[in-house]
N, C-alpha and C positions, 0 to 999 in steps of 0.2 A: 745885810746880814749874810754870814757865811752859810753855805749849804751843808747840812749834816745829814747825809743819806742814811736811811734805815737799813742796816745790814743784818740785824738779828732781832727776833722778837720772841718773847716768852709768854705763853698763854697759860695762866694759872689753872690749877685743877678745879677751881670753882666755876669756871666759865661753862655755860650751857648752850650759848648761841654766838655765832660770829656773823655779823651783818653782811649784806650783799656788798661785794667789791671792797671789803674792809682793807685788804692789803693789795688790791689790784694795782698794777702798774708801779709798784715799789720796785723799780728796776735794779736797785742795789741789794734787795733782800735775798740773802744767801742761806740763812738758817732760821727755821721756825721750830721752836720747842713747844709742843702742844701737850700739856700735862694731864688733861682729863682722861680718865680711864674709858669713859663712854664718849665717843666722838660727839663734839658739840654740833648742833644744827648749823649747817653752813650751806644752805641752799642758794643756788644762783637765781637771779632775777631773769637772766637771759643766758644763752650758751656762752657768751663772751664776758659775763660779769661774775665770774667765780671769785671767791675770797682771795685766792692766791694766783690769779692769772697775771701774766706778764711780769713775773719776778725775774731776778737775775738768772742767767744760764746756770744750770746745775744746782738750783736751789734744793735744799733738803728739808723735809718735814720730819722732825723727830717726835715720836709718840711713845707712850708706855709700851715696853717690850711685849707684854701680854695682850696688847690691844691692836697690834699691827693689822691683823686680818679684819677686825671690826672696822677700822679706819678705811682700809682698802676697798671695802664694799659699801660703805656708808654714802648716802646721797650727799653731794657737795664735796666729798672727799675722794670718791672713786676716780675722778679724772686726774688726780695727783698720785695715783697708786704707785707709779714708778719712782716717785720721789719720797715715799713714806718709808721710814727706817725705825726700827725699834730701839729704845734706849731705856736704861734703868735710871729713873729719876730719884 
């Protein structure tokens, strides 16, 4: 079977929790569109098991423009603060 790398993921606004390491080591993942206004729970099981650890270099996490600061300080998201960008969905 051919390899179809995951380059982009869209998380619907109905999501309230993202599991441990859900997208960890998706090395081709460049864009995450996370639409919930309230940051979903995304706690790490261990320091190296975050939901978006080891993605592609320069990966960007787009969140609702009015929620950028909430994501940047939320547990499970704060370690990705430099990659979080506001977007109007």
